[in-house]
Structure formats: structure tokens, C-alpha cells
Z-matrix of the N, CA and C atoms (Angstrom, degrees):
N
C 1 1.455
C 2 1.526 1 107.68
N 3 1.311 2 117.12 1 130.38
C 4 1.461 3 123.22 2 -171.83
C 5 1.524 4 112.48 3 -63.55
N 6 1.317 5 118.95 4 -39.16
C 7 1.462 6 121.53 5 -176.97
C 8 1.527 7 110.53 6 -63.99
N 9 1.325 8 118.65 7 -41.32
C 10 1.463 9 121.73 8 -178.34
C 11 1.522 10 112.17 9 -66.98
N 12 1.338 11 118.46 10 -19.04
C 13 1.465 12 121.09 11 178.11
C 14 1.518 13 112.25 12 -94.50
N 15 1.326 14 116.73 13 5.50
C 16 1.455 15 120.40 14 176.35
C 17 1.513 16 115.69 15 93.21
N 18 1.322 17 118.38 16 5.83
C 19 1.461 18 121.15 17 178.07
C 20 1.520 19 108.85 18 -74.73
N 21 1.334 20 115.34 19 132.19
C 22 1.463 21 120.65 20 178.77
C 23 1.527 22 108.57 21 -78.17
N 24 1.317 23 117.52 22 109.97
C 25 1.463 24 122.83 23 -178.41
C 26 1.512 25 108.63 24 -110.26
N 27 1.319 26 116.17 25 127.41
C 28 1.465 27 121.27 26 178.13
C 29 1.520 28 108.50 27 -125.37
N 30 1.284 29 116.33 28 133.98
C 31 1.459 30 121.98 29 -178.90
C 32 1.521 31 110.36 30 -109.83
N 33 1.300 32 115.11 31 142.56
C 34 1.469 33 120.26 32 175.99
C 35 1.517 34 107.75 33 -141.34
N 36 1.301 35 116.74 34 133.81
C 37 1.461 36 121.12 35 176.12
C 38 1.519 37 109.09 36 -84.80
N 39 1.302 38 115.62 37 134.46
C 40 1.455 39 120.54 38 176.18
C 41 1.519 40 108.99 39 -100.15
N 42 1.318 41 115.99 40 152.22
C 43 1.450 42 122.37 41 177.78
C 44 1.526 43 111.96 42 61.73
N 45 1.331 44 117.52 43 38.66
C 46 1.463 45 121.82 44 174.81
C 47 1.514 46 108.53 45 -95.33
N 48 1.279 47 115.07 46 147.76
C 49 1.461 48 119.82 47 -179.44
C 50 1.523 49 107.89 48 -145.54
N 51 1.293 50 116.12 49 133.92
C 52 1.462 51 119.59 50 173.93
C 53 1.513 52 108.11 51 -128.20
N 54 1.280 53 116.16 52 147.03
C 55 1.456 54 120.24 53 174.99
C 56 1.521 55 107.95 54 -137.27
N 57 1.299 56 115.17 55 156.98
C 58 1.454 57 121.17 56 -177.14
C 59 1.520 58 109.72 57 -59.78
N 60 1.310 59 116.46 58 127.68
C 61 1.459 60 121.10 59 175.75
C 62 1.515 61 114.87 60 83.01
N 63 1.333 62 118.16 61 2.53
C 64 1.463 63 119.06 62 178.76
C 65 1.521 64 109.20 63 -124.16
N 66 1.307 65 116.21 64 154.39
C 67 1.454 66 118.78 65 178.42
C 68 1.524 67 110.61 66 -68.75
N 69 1.313 68 115.07 67 160.00
C 70 1.452 69 122.00 68 177.82
C 71 1.534 70 108.18 69 -64.88
N 72 1.341 71 118.34 70 116.72
C 73 1.461 72 121.64 71 -176.81
C 74 1.518 73 109.95 72 -132.55
N 75 1.322 74 116.34 73 160.33
C 76 1.448 75 119.57 74 174.89
C 77 1.519 76 109.21 75 -68.03
N 78 1.316 77 115.24 76 141.19
C 79 1.460 78 120.97 77 -178.04
C 80 1.523 79 110.46 78 -67.95
N 81 1.296 80 115.44 79 152.18
C 82 1.461 81 122.05 80 175.43
C 83 1.526 82 106.52 81 -93.99
N 84 1.306 83 115.54 82 140.62
C 85 1.463 84 118.21 83 176.39
C 86 1.513 85 110.41 84 -158.86
N 87 1.331 86 114.58 85 161.19
C 88 1.451 87 121.76 86 172.42
C 89 1.526 88 107.42 87 -133.20
N 90 1.320 89 115.09 88 150.23
C 91 1.459 90 121.95 89 -172.87
C 92 1.517 91 109.81 90 -138.50
N 93 1.326 92 117.21 91 135.85
C 94 1.460 93 119.24 92 167.98
C 95 1.522 94 105.14 93 -79.70
N 96 1.322 95 115.00 94 105.95
C 97 1.458 96 120.57 95 -175.82
C 98 1.525 97 112.00 96 -79.39
N 99 1.346 98 116.55 97 -40.27
C 100 1.466 99 121.08 98 -177.98
C 101 1.518 100 110.40 99 -150.00
N 102 1.313 101 114.86 100 149.89
C 103 1.456 102 122.80 101 166.11
C 104 1.525 103 104.68 102 -127.58
N 105 1.324 104 116.68 103 115.88
C 106 1.461 105 121.57 104 -175.99
C 107 1.521 106 110.18 105 -111.05
N 108 1.327 107 115.41 106 130.44
C 109 1.462 108 121.53 107 177.78
C 110 1.528 109 106.74 108 -147.10
N 111 1.345 110 116.79 109 146.30
C 112 1.464 111 119.81 110 177.53
C 113 1.525 112 109.12 111 -55.98
N 114 1.329 113 117.72 112 135.34
C 115 1.467 114 118.60 113 -178.67
C 116 1.519 115 113.58 114 -70.25
N 117 1.342 116 116.33 115 -21.91
C 118 1.454 117 119.15 116 -178.94
C 119 1.525 118 109.50 117 -152.99
N 120 1.318 119 116.48 118 129.40
C 121 1.465 120 122.04 119 174.89
C 122 1.521 121 108.48 120 -137.88
N 123 1.310 122 115.83 121 167.00
C 124 1.458 123 120.88 122 179.99
C 125 1.518 124 111.18 123 -93.33
N 126 1.311 125 115.81 124 157.38
C 127 1.460 126 121.50 125 174.47
C 128 1.525 127 108.26 126 -53.87
N 129 1.331 128 116.89 127 131.66
C 130 1.454 129 121.87 128 177.13
C 131 1.514 130 115.31 129 80.81
N 132 1.325 131 118.39 130 -7.02
C 133 1.468 132 121.71 131 -179.55
C 134 1.518 133 109.67 132 -82.98
N 135 1.327 134 119.02 133 127.36
C 136 1.469 135 119.51 134 178.47
C 137 1.528 136 110.95 135 -70.35
N 138 1.337 137 115.86 136 144.36
C 139 1.459 138 121.32 137 176.67
C 140 1.516 139 108.81 138 -145.43
N 141 1.322 140 115.59 139 160.11
C 142 1.459 141 122.10 140 -177.60
C 143 1.522 142 110.29 141 -111.68
N 144 1.314 143 114.74 142 154.40
C 145 1.464 144 121.97 143 174.84
C 146 1.519 145 106.14 144 -121.73
N 147 1.319 146 117.13 145 127.53
C 148 1.468 147 122.09 146 -178.58
C 149 1.519 148 108.83 147 -114.49
N 150 1.333 149 115.23 148 132.12
C 151 1.457 150 122.05 149 178.05
C 152 1.525 151 108.11 150 -117.59
N 153 1.325 152 116.57 151 127.91
C 154 1.463 153 121.88 152 177.86
C 155 1.523 154 107.66 153 -110.25
N 156 1.328 155 115.71 154 120.57
C 157 1.468 156 122.27 155 -179.53
C 158 1.518 157 108.11 156 -115.48
N 159 1.326 158 116.16 157 130.67
C 160 1.465 159 121.35 158 176.41
C 161 1.525 160 107.65 159 -104.67
N 162 1.322 161 116.87 160 133.83
C 163 1.460 162 121.45 161 -179.20
C 164 1.526 163 109.45 162 -132.67
N 165 1.336 164 116.21 163 144.73
C 166 1.463 165 119.95 164 178.05
C 167 1.522 166 111.71 165 -87.61
N 168 1.324 167 117.19 166 -10.82
C 169 1.464 168 119.82 167 -176.55
C 170 1.525 169 109.97 168 -150.45
N 171 1.311 170 115.89 169 160.64
C 172 1.465 171 120.71 170 173.37
C 173 1.528 172 107.61 171 -71.70
N 174 1.311 173 115.62 172 129.52
C 175 1.460 174 120.36 173 -179.68
C 176 1.519 175 109.44 174 -160.91
N 177 1.312 176 115.71 175 172.42
C 178 1.457 177 121.88 176 174.95
C 179 1.521 178 107.45 177 -110.35
N 180 1.342 179 115.84 178 140.95
C 181 1.458 180 120.09 179 -177.30
C 182 1.521 181 109.69 180 -143.28
N 183 1.319 182 115.38 181 169.86
C 184 1.457 183 122.52 182 175.04
C 185 1.524 184 106.72 183 -109.61
N 186 1.342 185 116.20 184 122.77
C 187 1.460 186 122.30 185 179.62
C 188 1.518 187 107.98 186 -112.50
N 189 1.323 188 116.13 187 121.66
C 190 1.463 189 120.86 188 -179.47
C 191 1.518 190 109.57 189 -122.93
N 192 1.337 191 114.77 190 143.44
C 193 1.458 192 122.09 191 178.30
C 194 1.522 193 108.83 192 -115.65
N 195 1.333 194 114.97 193 134.76
C 196 1.465 195 121.60 194 -179.63
C 197 1.526 196 109.25 195 -121.32
N 198 1.334 197 115.38 196 141.15
C 199 1.463 198 121.81 197 175.31
C 200 1.517 199 106.77 198 -119.85
N 201 1.332 200 116.46 199 119.82
C 202 1.471 201 121.25 200 -176.44
C 203 1.534 202 110.73 201 49.24
N 204 1.329 203 115.94 202 44.80
C 205 1.472 204 125.10 203 177.94
C 206 1.532 205 114.34 204 68.85
N 207 1.324 206 118.32 205 12.35
C 208 1.461 207 122.03 206 177.97
C 209 1.530 208 107.86 207 -110.96
N 210 1.326 209 116.68 208 127.24
C 211 1.461 210 122.23 209 -178.71
C 212 1.523 211 110.62 210 -63.11
N 213 1.338 212 116.07 211 133.28
C 214 1.463 213 122.49 212 176.60
C 215 1.522 214 108.95 213 -105.81
N 216 1.318 215 119.01 214 98.56
C 217 1.469 216 119.77 215 179.13
C 218 1.526 217 110.72 216 -59.55
N 219 1.329 218 116.64 217 133.93
C 220 1.468 219 122.31 218 -178.69
C 221 1.519 220 109.80 219 -131.09
N 222 1.294 221 118.46 220 43.87
C 223 1.459 222 120.38 221 -175.44
C 224 1.521 223 109.07 222 81.24
N 225 1.321 224 116.86 223 -149.05
C 226 1.463 225 121.41 224 -178.98
C 227 1.522 226 109.70 225 -70.21
N 228 1.338 227 118.57 226 118.61
C 229 1.465 228 120.03 227 -178.24
C 230 1.532 229 113.80 228 -76.60
N 231 1.347 230 117.80 229 -5.68
C 232 1.475 231 120.25 230 -179.94
C 233 1.524 232 109.91 231 -75.58
N 234 1.327 233 114.93 232 133.56
C 235 1.465 234 121.32 233 178.81
C 236 1.518 235 108.91 234 -131.31
N 237 1.316 236 115.57 235 155.22
C 238 1.459 237 121.03 236 175.41
C 239 1.517 238 107.64 237 -101.82
N 240 1.326 239 115.59 238 127.53
C 241 1.458 240 121.51 239 178.29
C 242 1.515 241 109.22 240 -103.29
N 243 1.303 242 116.50 241 140.20
C 244 1.455 243 121.50 242 172.84
C 245 1.526 244 106.68 243 -111.41
N 246 1.310 245 119.27 244 160.87
C 247 1.459 246 119.76 245 178.59
C 248 1.533 247 110.30 246 -59.81
N 249 1.314 248 116.12 247 136.17
C 250 1.466 249 121.50 248 -178.44
C 251 1.512 250 111.40 249 101.99
N 252 1.330 251 115.18 250 -156.17
C 253 1.464 252 120.83 251 -177.32
C 254 1.525 253 111.29 252 -82.05
N 255 1.326 254 115.44 253 137.02
C 256 1.458 255 123.77 254 177.47
C 257 1.528 256 106.85 255 -126.14
N 258 1.325 257 116.96 256 129.67
C 259 1.464 258 120.93 257 -176.12
C 260 1.524 259 109.49 258 -113.37
N 261 1.335 260 115.17 259 131.42
C 262 1.467 261 121.88 260 179.69
C 263 1.524 262 108.19 261 -127.00
N 264 1.332 263 115.94 262 127.78
C 265 1.457 264 121.37 263 -179.57
C 266 1.519 265 110.54 264 -110.95
N 267 1.310 266 115.06 265 130.26
C 268 1.461 267 122.97 266 172.78
C 269 1.527 268 104.42 267 -104.97
N 270 1.320 269 115.96 268 104.85
C 271 1.467 270 120.77 269 -169.23
C 272 1.528 271 112.89 270 -98.56
N 273 1.340 272 113.06 271 150.93
C 274 1.459 273 120.91 272 168.73
C 275 1.515 274 116.24 273 72.54
N 276 1.334 275 118.21 274 27.70
C 277 1.466 276 119.50 275 175.12
C 278 1.523 277 107.08 276 -67.60
N 279 1.316 278 117.04 277 137.10
C 280 1.464 279 121.73 278 -178.04
C 281 1.521 280 107.61 279 -140.34
N 282 1.325 281 116.96 280 126.97
C 283 1.462 282 121.18 281 -179.45
C 284 1.523 283 110.10 282 -116.47
N 285 1.308 284 115.25 283 141.88
C 286 1.464 285 121.08 284 -174.88
C 287 1.522 286 113.25 285 -106.23
N 288 1.331 287 117.25 286 11.26
C 289 1.458 288 119.41 287 176.94
C 290 1.521 289 109.71 288 -136.69
N 291 1.326 290 115.60 289 147.71
C 292 1.459 291 120.90 290 -179.18
C 293 1.529 292 109.90 291 -79.20
N 294 1.326 293 116.05 292 155.36
C 295 1.458 294 120.91 293 176.49
C 296 1.520 295 111.73 294 143.18
N 297 1.325 296 114.81 295 -175.77
C 298 1.467 297 121.68 296 178.35
C 299 1.524 298 108.41 297 -95.08
N 300 1.319 299 116.90 298 132.88
C 301 1.457 300 122.24 299 179.69
C 302 1.515 301 108.82 300 -126.59
N 303 1.331 302 115.81 301 127.68
C 304 1.466 303 120.21 302 178.85
C 305 1.521 304 109.24 303 -103.03
N 306 1.333 305 114.83 304 148.99
C 307 1.455 306 121.60 305 -179.88
C 308 1.518 307 109.12 306 -128.39
N 309 1.323 308 115.30 307 143.17
C 310 1.456 309 121.49 308 175.57
C 311 1.521 310 108.16 309 -136.93
N 312 1.324 311 115.63 310 131.26
C 313 1.461 312 121.45 311 173.67
C 314 1.520 313 107.20 312 -107.69
N 315 1.337 314 115.93 313 135.17
C 316 1.472 315 121.55 314 178.16
C 317 1.520 316 109.00 315 -125.80
N 318 1.332 317 115.24 316 133.63
C 319 1.465 318 121.38 317 178.11
C 320 1.520 319 108.52 318 -117.98
N 321 1.318 320 115.99 319 136.05
C 322 1.462 321 120.86 320 178.01
C 323 1.522 322 108.34 321 -141.47
N 324 1.333 323 116.18 322 114.31
C 325 1.467 324 118.27 323 178.20
C 326 1.524 325 111.06 324 -59.94
N 327 1.323 326 115.99 325 146.01
C 328 1.460 327 120.92 326 179.23
C 329 1.530 328 109.62 327 -63.68
N 330 1.331 329 116.09 328 -39.24
C 331 1.472 330 120.68 329 177.95
C 332 1.529 331 108.50 330 -100.68
N 333 1.323 332 117.04 331 121.41
C 334 1.466 333 121.87 332 -176.62
C 335 1.524 334 112.64 333 -56.22
N 336 1.326 335 118.05 334 -32.92
C 337 1.466 336 120.64 335 -178.03
C 338 1.535 337 112.40 336 -69.67
N 339 1.327 338 118.17 337 -8.01
C 340 1.461 339 120.93 338 178.19
C 341 1.523 340 112.92 339 -85.80
N 342 1.321 341 116.87 340 3.69
C 343 1.467 342 119.66 341 179.18
C 344 1.516 343 110.07 342 -146.47
N 345 1.321 344 115.78 343 115.49
C 346 1.458 345 120.09 344 -176.96
C 347 1.527 346 112.81 345 -95.17
N 348 1.324 347 118.57 346 -6.59
C 349 1.462 348 121.02 347 -178.19
C 350 1.525 349 109.03 348 -143.47
N 351 1.325 350 116.79 349 103.77
C 352 1.471 351 120.11 350 -175.98
C 353 1.533 352 112.62 351 -82.73
N 354 1.327 353 118.26 352 -12.55
C 355 1.464 354 121.08 353 -176.65
C 356 1.532 355 113.06 354 -64.84
N 357 1.325 356 118.02 355 -18.68
C 358 1.460 357 119.83 356 -178.66
C 359 1.538 358 111.80 357 -109.36
N 360 1.309 359 116.36 358 26.64
C 361 1.464 360 120.83 359 -175.20
C 362 1.520 361 113.72 360 -94.74
N 363 1.328 362 117.51 361 15.47
C 364 1.456 363 118.93 362 176.83
C 365 1.525 364 109.43 363 -143.02
N 366 1.314 365 114.22 364 155.85
C 367 1.460 366 121.76 365 176.58
C 368 1.509 367 108.26 366 -140.69
N 369 1.323 368 116.43 367 150.72
C 370 1.461 369 120.58 368 -176.40
C 371 1.531 370 111.29 369 -128.85
N 372 1.314 371 114.50 370 158.01
C 373 1.452 372 122.97 371 175.29
C 374 1.512 373 108.40 372 -161.64
N 375 1.328 374 116.36 373 170.88
C 376 1.461 375 118.12 374 178.18
C 377 1.515 376 109.69 375 -150.29
N 378 1.325 377 114.68 376 163.73
C 379 1.453 378 121.50 377 176.61
C 380 1.521 379 108.54 378 -141.45
N 381 1.319 380 114.85 379 154.27
C 382 1.454 381 120.86 380 173.05
C 383 1.525 382 107.09 381 -107.60
N 384 1.318 383 115.27 382 128.57
C 385 1.453 384 120.89 383 177.64
C 386 1.527 385 107.01 384 -98.23
N 387 1.304 386 115.49 385 116.62
C 388 1.463 387 121.16 386 179.31
C 389 1.518 388 108.96 387 -86.63
N 390 1.329 389 114.70 388 162.40
C 391 1.460 390 119.82 389 177.21
C 392 1.520 391 111.34 390 -61.96
N 393 1.302 392 115.40 391 -178.95
C 394 1.462 393 121.92 392 -175.89
C 395 1.531 394 110.77 393 -56.00
N 396 1.344 395 117.39 394 132.54
C 397 1.465 396 119.51 395 176.79
C 398 1.533 397 110.32 396 -67.42
N 399 1.329 398 114.50 397 152.04
C 400 1.468 399 119.16 398 -179.29
C 401 1.521 400 109.72 399 -127.14
N 402 1.331 401 115.02 400 141.97
C 403 1.456 402 122.78 401 -179.97
C 404 1.521 403 108.01 402 -125.44
N 405 1.324 404 115.40 403 137.77
C 406 1.456 405 121.08 404 171.51
C 407 1.524 406 106.01 405 -96.33
N 408 1.325 407 116.14 406 118.00
C 409 1.464 408 121.57 407 -176.37
C 410 1.522 409 108.46 408 -109.53
N 411 1.334 410 116.23 409 118.58
C 412 1.459 411 121.36 410 -177.50
C 413 1.524 412 109.50 411 -114.64
N 414 1.322 413 115.35 412 123.99
C 415 1.463 414 119.92 413 178.51
C 416 1.523 415 108.53 414 -154.26
N 417 1.338 416 116.21 415 143.60
C 418 1.468 417 117.99 416 178.73
C 419 1.532 418 112.18 417 -67.61
N 420 1.345 419 115.76 418 -30.63
C 421 1.467 420 120.14 419 177.80
C 422 1.535 421 108.16 420 -134.19
N 423 1.333 422 117.83 421 78.89
C 424 1.464 423 121.00 422 -175.47
C 425 1.523 424 114.76 423 -58.82
N 426 1.311 425 117.18 424 -25.70
C 427 1.473 426 119.80 425 180.00
C 428 1.531 427 111.84 426 -63.78
N 429 1.324 428 117.35 427 -19.93
C 430 1.467 429 120.50 428 177.78
C 431 1.532 430 111.99 429 -79.70
N 432 1.311 431 117.23 430 -10.79
C 433 1.469 432 121.85 431 -178.06
C 434 1.531 433 112.08 432 -109.30
N 435 1.311 434 116.39 433 30.21
C 436 1.463 435 121.59 434 -176.79
C 437 1.519 436 113.55 435 -57.16
N 438 1.335 437 118.40 436 -40.14
C 439 1.471 438 120.85 437 -178.45
C 440 1.525 439 110.87 438 -63.78
N 441 1.325 440 116.91 439 -42.11
C 442 1.468 441 120.22 440 178.62
C 443 1.528 442 110.85 441 -66.37
N 444 1.305 443 116.75 442 -43.43
C 445 1.467 444 120.66 443 179.48
C 446 1.532 445 111.13 444 -62.15
N 447 1.323 446 117.32 445 -42.01
C 448 1.470 447 120.53 446 178.55
C 449 1.537 448 110.52 447 -65.51
N 450 1.342 449 116.90 448 -38.30
C 451 1.471 450 120.31 449 178.74
C 452 1.528 451 110.70 450 -64.28
N 453 1.321 452 117.33 451 -41.80
C 454 1.469 453 120.53 452 177.78
C 455 1.528 454 110.62 453 -62.52
N 456 1.294 455 117.15 454 -45.52
C 457 1.463 456 121.25 455 -179.68
C 458 1.521 457 111.35 456 -66.30
N 459 1.346 458 117.74 457 -34.69
C 460 1.467 459 120.78 458 177.43
C 461 1.528 460 111.00 459 -64.53
N 462 1.328 461 116.66 460 -28.31
C 463 1.476 462 121.46 461 177.82
C 464 1.533 463 111.30 462 -88.33
N 465 1.329 464 116.27 463 11.70
C 466 1.466 465 122.98 464 178.63
C 467 1.526 466 111.89 465 62.27
N 468 1.312 467 114.94 466 40.87
C 469 1.456 468 122.11 467 175.71
C 470 1.519 469 107.39 468 -106.57
N 471 1.324 470 116.27 469 119.52
C 472 1.461 471 120.37 470 177.56
C 473 1.516 472 109.63 471 -69.47
N 474 1.325 473 116.47 472 137.12
C 475 1.459 474 121.17 473 -176.61
C 476 1.530 475 109.70 474 -125.91
N 477 1.324 476 115.01 475 128.60
C 478 1.470 477 120.37 476 170.01
C 479 1.519 478 106.23 477 -109.30
N 480 1.312 479 116.85 478 122.43
C 481 1.460 480 122.54 479 -177.26
C 482 1.531 481 108.71 480 -100.95
N 483 1.348 482 114.40 481 129.09
C 484 1.465 483 119.86 482 176.46
C 485 1.523 484 109.19 483 -136.70
N 486 1.318 485 114.93 484 153.40
C 487 1.467 486 120.75 485 172.26
C 488 1.536 487 106.70 486 -86.40
N 489 1.345 488 118.06 487 156.05
C 490 1.478 489 120.76 488 -176.20
C 491 1.525 490 114.48 489 -51.20
N 492 1.310 491 118.10 490 -37.51
C 493 1.466 492 121.03 491 -178.68
C 494 1.528 493 112.09 492 -66.47
N 495 1.338 494 117.03 493 -18.52
C 496 1.465 495 120.53 494 -176.24
C 497 1.534 496 113.68 495 -106.21
N 498 1.336 497 116.59 496 12.90
C 499 1.467 498 119.56 497 177.00
C 500 1.527 499 109.75 498 -60.80
N 501 1.318 500 117.36 499 146.00
C 502 1.468 501 119.47 500 177.92
C 503 1.533 502 111.26 501 -56.98
N 504 1.326 503 115.52 502 145.10
C 505 1.458 504 120.82 503 -177.50
C 506 1.518 505 113.47 504 -94.58
N 507 1.333 506 118.28 505 -16.09
C 508 1.462 507 121.95 506 -177.61
C 509 1.526 508 109.69 507 -113.33
N 510 1.332 509 115.88 508 139.34
C 511 1.472 510 120.57 509 -178.37
C 512 1.538 511 111.28 510 -57.85
N 513 1.325 512 117.81 511 -36.52
C 514 1.462 513 121.23 512 -179.07
C 515 1.526 514 112.76 513 -60.05
N 516 1.311 515 116.74 514 -26.07
C 517 1.460 516 120.95 515 -178.92
C 518 1.535 517 111.98 516 -70.70
N 519 1.324 518 117.07 517 -17.39
C 520 1.459 519 121.21 518 179.02
C 521 1.533 520 112.18 519 -85.96
N 522 1.328 521 117.07 520 -14.01
C 523 1.468 522 120.74 521 -176.69
C 524 1.522 523 112.90 522 -64.48
N 525 1.313 524 118.05 523 -19.88
C 526 1.459 525 121.55 524 -179.87
C 527 1.530 526 112.84 525 -77.33
N 528 1.339 527 117.53 526 -5.87
C 529 1.452 528 121.53 527 -174.17
C 530 1.533 529 111.69 528 -113.37
N 531 1.330 530 114.18 529 145.58
C 532 1.462 531 120.14 530 175.46
C 533 1.521 532 111.18 531 -84.47
N 534 1.327 533 117.12 532 -21.47
C 535 1.460 534 121.38 533 179.17
C 536 1.525 535 109.08 534 -159.22
N 537 1.325 536 114.62 535 156.34
C 538 1.459 537 121.94 536 173.07
C 539 1.524 538 106.66 537 -122.92
N 540 1.316 539 116.28 538 126.36
C 541 1.465 540 121.22 539 -178.12
C 542 1.528 541 108.04 540 -113.92
N 543 1.337 542 115.79 541 127.06
C 544 1.478 543 121.54 542 177.35
C 545 1.498 544 109.33 543 -108.61
């Protein structure tokens, strides 16, 4: 035992809270534990943003999502938190320009007494939006695949159509494509 050998041991309780007229209790708090976003997506490709909030108690809070410091309204920002991990998904975000995009989620309990430490009430993440994806489409009679080609183009996927005899001969020539369809 460390104390019997002369080691100076000092104990401190973390996350303690006392208020006038109430017993000494553990503080209530909520934390943005994670903000998850795909690290890289293509222009026009839908992606989701997931926010994980940890709470010590059931409470109501306001959860806001920001993209490059601009608030992204997502309907009613009020959420109900239960004790433990709470997962919130912002689905179907789609960007039409390439570049780096940062995201920040902020949580703020409706009642101030439900959070004793505001420094952990936000989480950040980012993604890189790449230019339009490209597909090399190889078919002996590409005109017979019009429906597939139109579907790819509707999803903003660039398509280069070649007949089998005209496929690139060097492996490096395929690096410009995200997929090859035969």
C-alpha cells in the first residue's frame, strides 16, 4: 500500500457538484463524443454525418450542425437525450463543389443545470469533396446500354464509352477512373 511506504497520496473527486440546499451529487453533463463524416466523397454524392452525444441524465437539448461555420438548419434542433450514448444522423448531405468542408456539432441542454462543463459540447470533422467521378464504360454495342448510361449521368458520374478494341493499353491510363464497367 503506497501510503504505508511514505508516498504522498492525494485524492480528488472529478465531476462533483454541490448546490445550496441539495446533497452533494455528481454533476450532470452532456458531451459531443464524436462527429463522423466520410473523409472523402465525390461532387454530387450523398453522404451522412453522424453525431454521438454522451449524457449522464435524461434531458432535452439543442443540437446544431455547422458546415464551414455556417449553421445548417435540419428541422427542429431540439433533441431528447437519454443517459448514455445518443446517436443522431444527418442524412443525405450533397455538395456540388469540390474542396475541403469542415463540420461542427454543438449541443446545449435546454436547462443550464443539466451541463456542468460546456468545454466539451462540440465536436468537429471534415471531408474532402472530389471532382465529378468518372467511369470507363466498355461495351461492344454501347447504344444498347442507353438506360444504364443515362442513370450514371443522372447521378453526375462522368462516363467515357469505348468499344473493347479501344480499351487503354497501359495500366496508368485506368488511374483516371473510379470504376470500369464491362
